[in-house]
N, C-alpha and C positions, 0 to 999 in steps of 0.2 A: 349317456344319450343326447338329453335335454341339452346338457349345457351347450354341446356343439351344433345342433339343431338353433338353438340361438344367437351363439357365436359368428355361425355360415347366414341367418337372417339380415345377422347386424355389419355382419361384409358388406350384403348385397345390398344394404338396404344405403347402406354411405358412398357402394360404388353408383348405386343410381343418383344418390345426389351429387354428387360431382359428378356425372356426365350430364344432370340440369344445369350444373353451375358453369360446366362448358359449351355446354348451348346457349344459354343464356351470355354468354361473353359473347360469343359469338354473333348471337341476333346483333349487337350494341357493341361497337367498337372503338374508344376516344382515344384519340393521338394526341400527349399536349406538345406542345416546340423545348421538347428536351432532350436534351441531344444525347443517343441511343442506339440503342439497334431500327426502332422504329422512324427514328428523327436526324435528318441530316441536315448543314446550314452551316454557309461556309462564314469566315472570319468577319464578317462585314457587319451581321445583327447584334445585336447585345440586351443584355434585359431593360424591362421596363419596370417604371411603379405603376403599371395600369394591368387591371386582371378581368381576365375573359369571363366567360360561361364558366360557371361552379366553382370562382374566386381559380382557376387557373391560369397559370403564369403567363405572360406575353412579351415581346420581342420587337426590338424595333430599329429600322436602317436609315441612316439619314443623309449619307454620301453619294457619288453622283457612279460607282461603281458597276461593272455589273453582276447582279445577285443573285441567290435564290435559294429555298428554303425545300427539302423533300421529305413529305409524309410519306412512311412507308406499310401498309396493312398484308397479313397474312389471312385472308376468310379462306370460307370453303366455297364449292358451288353454287350460286344462285346471283340474284339480285341484289342488289342496294344501291338504295339511298345515298348521300355523298352531302355533308353538309360541312360548309366554312366558320370558320366564327371569324366576322369581321369587325374587327376593332376599326372604327369608324374616329376620323377625329378633321377638322374644317383644314389643318396643315399637313392632311396626311396627300399621297397622290391620288389625283383625279380617280385613276384607274389603276389594278395591277389586273394580270396578265395569270390565269392561273390553268391546268394540265391537268388533267384527270387520267389516271394510267389503269386499262379494264384488258379484260380477256381479248376485245373484240378491237383495241390499236391502243387511239391515244385520244381526246376532243381538250380542245381547247376555249373558254371562255375569258372574256374581260369582265372584271369585279371593279363596281361603282366603290370607291374607297373611303369619301372625302364628305360625302351627303347619306343621311340616313339616321338608322341607329343600329347600336352594336349589338352584336347580336348572331345564332348559326343564320346561315342563309344554305337555303336548298340548291344544291350544283346540279339535282337531277339522277335518276336514277340509269346505275350500267352494270354488265354485267361482270361478274369477277368469278376467277376459279383458282383453287387451290394451284395452282401449277405455275399461275403465273401472278407476284406480285401486285396488290393493288395500291397505286399511290395519286397521289396529289402535292403540284411542282407549283410555287409562288416563285412568280420571276417580276422583275422591272421592266414597264413601260415610259414611264419619263421619270424623272432624275427629283424623284423627290421623296420623303420619308414612306417608309412602306412598316408595316405593321401585322405581325401574326402571333396566335394562341393556338388555338388545337381544330384538327378535323375528329370530325364522324361519320364511319358506317354504321347504316341500320338495314338490317337484311328486311326484305318486303316482296308482296307478292305482284306488285304493281312490273308493265309490262316495263321494258330502257327508254328512255326519254329524256335528251340533255335540259338544263335547268335553264329558264328562260330568267338571268339573274338582274335584268333591267329593268323589269314588273313586279320583283318579289317587293312583299309587303317592306320591310325592311330598306328598303331602296326609295320607297315612296315619297317615305316621310320628310321633312329638310327639319331641322333642327335652329333652334335659336343661336345666331353667332357666338362663340365661344371667347371669355373674356375673361383674362385672370380677375380676380375680386377685387374692388376697389375697399381698402382697408380707411378707416372714419381717421380722428386727427392722431397724429403721433402718440403714442401711449408712454416712450420714454423706456417702454421695453426692450433690450437687446439682445440677440445671442449673434456672440463672432465666430467663423469656427475658421480655424488659420489652417496651412497646411503642417501638416506634423499633429495635428492634435484629433480626439478623441472619434471624430466625425468625419474624419477626412480619411479617404483612400485613394488606390492613385490603379494603374497599371504597372507595368514590367515598362521601364526606359525614360522616368521621370528624373531630373536631374538638376541638385541644387543650379540656383544660379547668384550670381553678384550682384544683383538687382535689389532692391529694397523693396516690400510689399505694404499695407495696410498698417499705420503706425510702426515702420520700421522691422515689421517683421517678413521672416525671409520667404523669398519664393523661388517656385519651381517651373525647368521649363521641358517640351519635350520636344527631342530633334523633330523636324520637319518630314524627314523621311518614314517614321513614324503614325501612318498615319488611322491606327485603328487604336490609338492611345487615346484614354479619357482619365477623368478624374472626379473624384465624387465629395460634394459636400452633405451631411446628411443630418437632419437635426429631426426629436418629434418636438413637436407645436401643436396649440389649440389655439385656435382662433384665425383670426385675420393680419397677414404680416407683408410688409413692403419688403421687397429681395432686391438685396442689391450684389453687384459682383465688382471687385478690384482687378479693372482690367490693367495689365502690364503691359503696356507701349511699346515697341518696340521694331526698328523696319524692319530688324529677322522675324516678326511675330509672321503668323498666321494669316491668309487673307480673309479666310471667310472661315472662324472655329465656330460650334455649335455651344452655346448653352440647353440642356433640356430642364425644364423647373419643373418639379412634381409636384404635385399638389393633392387637399382632396377633390376635387374638381376633375382631373382628367393630369393632363402633363400639356405643355405646351414648350414646343422648342425654338426657338433664336438665334440670328446668327447675329454675330459682331466682329467689326474687325481688330486684330491684333497689332496690327504696324501704321494705324494708324488715328488722329488725337491724341489728346491727350491724358498721362494717366492719371484714372479715378475709381 
């Protein structure tokens, strides 16, 4: 009988702990930008080397196509303060549109995206219902780079109120202009990654070209119709390096391709011409 009572008490304790865990989970819900039931985004978004709050993954989009990303949370009834992890870069779009879906409808905000300090921005307090999924939708306003990471819902006793993102502390600070690190005199150490090497990856659709690359190495091309194609060159380095890209210029090349350089200080996106100038 004592064993049965002990087992019953242990089961009750486990149930209480499980209930407390569920309650804690509902009190704060964090949704990263990872495709699944809670996050949806179109194919214009690509993984970025930058990290968000708590080292979460980030994504970016650099083309001018209409695009959006949607975060969805199934929350208990109550008021929640909503946060958006704003990944700030001076080459971002000046503003992005954020739409919060709640039990009373939708609230639309414009968030400064290219100045201030990266981190969670308070979007305000909204009433949520378990019968209506809570959503945060990110949309383009101007044709420049957008970045996303995670959103967070925190249960609160505060009354509903839209956030004034224009006066949020993270938007008032103006960081110094971001520049690429300037290396000292060339040390002579070089790391060259050619297509096909272990540090090279590419999306589907790239094809072998008859044109010669650097030092006669093979080159590849992506058809103009494949607007979502990408190729990555990855190297693990320590120190300052001057980065070069061997541009294969051809009259059939792309007008405005982008190069995204990821380094310890962040990420810089550069435009160049693939059809004008000299191959170098």
